[in-house]
N, C-alpha and C positions, 0 to 999 in steps of 0.2 A: 786545239786539234783534234784530240783524241775523242774529245767529248763528240765532237761533229761527226767523226768518224763512227764510232759506237753507236749513237743514236740511229745515223742513217741505217746502219748494217742491221741493227735491232728492228725497225721498223719495215726494211725491206725485206727481211727474212721471214715475217709472218706470211704463211702456205694457204691464204685464201682460198683458192680453189679447194685445196684439199680438205679445208676446214668446213666449206660451205657444201661439199659433197658429201662428206660423213654425217654432217648435221641433218640433211634432208633424206639420208637412206639410199642414196646413190652409190654407195660403197666406197673403195679407194681408189681416187682418182689415178693411180700410179700402175693400176692393172687394168686400166681404161685406155682403148685407143694407142697413142703414141706414148701413154704413161707420164706426160708432163702434166704440172700444176697449174698450167695457164687457161686462159679463157676459151682458148681454141678446142682443147682438148676436153673442158667441162663442156661444151657445145656437143661433142660427141656423144655425151650422155641425154642428148635428146632435150634437155632442160636450157631453153633460151633464156629464161629469165635466171638461172643461177649462173649460165654464162656472163650475161650482161652484169653481174651483182659481182661475179671474179674480175671482170675487164675493171670496172668502176671501182672495186676496193684496192686492185693492184696499182691501177693508175693513181690514187687516192694517195696510198703510202708511198709512193716517189714523190708527189706533189708535197706530201706533209713534211718529208725530210728535207728538202729543198726549201721550204718555207720556215721551220724550224730552225733549221741551220742560217740562213738570214734573219730570222729573229734574235737567236742566242748567239751565235758565231760568224758574224758577217763575212769576217775575211776568209772561213772555210766552208761556204754554201756550196761550192763546186764539189769538195771533198765529201760533203753529207749526201748530196745526190748520187754521187758515184758509188759510194757506199752501199746507198738503197739497193741501187742497180745489183750490186756483186751481192747483196744480201737476200734480193730474189733469187738468184741463181745459182748460189751456193748458201743454202740454209744451215747452221749448225744442226739443228732440230732433224733435218731430212739427211743428216749425213753428208752434206754438201751436195745432193741431189736436188735441183730446184727447177724454175723455168727458164725461160730464153730470156726474159727482161724487157720485151718490147712493150707491153703496156706501163709498166714501172717506169721505163726510159720514157716514156710519152709524158708522164706526171711529172717527174723531175724536169723536162724541157719546160712544162708548162710554169714549174716553180721559179725556173729561172728567169723566164721572161715570158709573157701570155704571146707575145710574137712568133718566139721559136718553139713554143706548144703548139700554135696556132698553124704553122708551116708544117711540124709533125704531124699531125691529127689531118691536114688537109692531102699530105703525101698519103698516108697510111688509108684514108677512107677513099681517095680517089685511085690506087693502084687497086684494091678490095675490089671497088665498083668495074673496074676494068677486066680485071682477073680471075676473080674469086679465089685467089691464092693468098691464104694469111702470111704464110711464112715470107713469100716475095714483098707482101706489103709494109710488114714489119720491118723486113730488111732495109728497103729502099727508104722510109721512113727515117730509122736510126742512121744512116749514112746522109738523109737529108739536114738533120738536125744541126751537127759543127759547121755546115755550109751556110744554113741560115743565121746560126749563130753569128759567124764572121760578117756576113752581108749585111744582118741588121743593126751592126754596131753593138753586139756582146762578144767581142773577142777573148775575153776572160774564161768564157764558158766552151769555146770551141775546142781548147786539147782534152778536155775531161770528156766531152760529147762524141769527141773525135775516136778516144781511146773504149767508150764504152760501145760506139758502132761496131769497132772490131771485135770487141768482146760478142756482141749478138749475130755478128758475121760467122764466126767461129762456132756458134753454139748452133747454129743452123748447116754447121756442114752437110750433115744427113740430108738436111731439106735442099741443099743445094745441089747434093747429087742428084736428088730425086725431080729437081727441075730441069737439070741437063737432061734427064732420060725420059722425061715427060710423066713420070708417074708419081708426082707431087699431088696429094689429094687436094680438091677446093673445097671452100665453106660449103659445109652441109652433109658432105662424106661422112660416113661412120667410120672409117679407118682411119 
């Protein structure tokens, strides 16, 4: 159990957005836009390829945590996946100030079951296409994941996915305030 938690946390805590922006000369991502280390904030640097790479790498670390958990500690795969999202949101190396967990949670959902990840992706992309609001899309997808797990026959994953959805919502509390006020920036906005 401790190995699953440790592996998940360490994989999740790799700050790919920060690493990629520094390596490519875009500066410290924490001083740009929202200060978040995720793909949406990387997009605010104007580097779409870097944002896409961040999205894929953040998704990949969540998937890897769940997949490796299944391989080495099948009884604790949910803990490994959950720890990856926690590691992304609260990385030790960044004084526990990380991202909001949306892409990493999608990777974990895919690692739990392709069907759960498919629902997550469809909800995320569908909401993004409708609203161009990254925060709303991510929160909606996070809430859809435990429901999908339950309805698609993976009830063992529903509790951890529900807990992670609550975490994602909590980390988006400022976004929720801006959504209510109508001031939340849309994808492509520089703020």
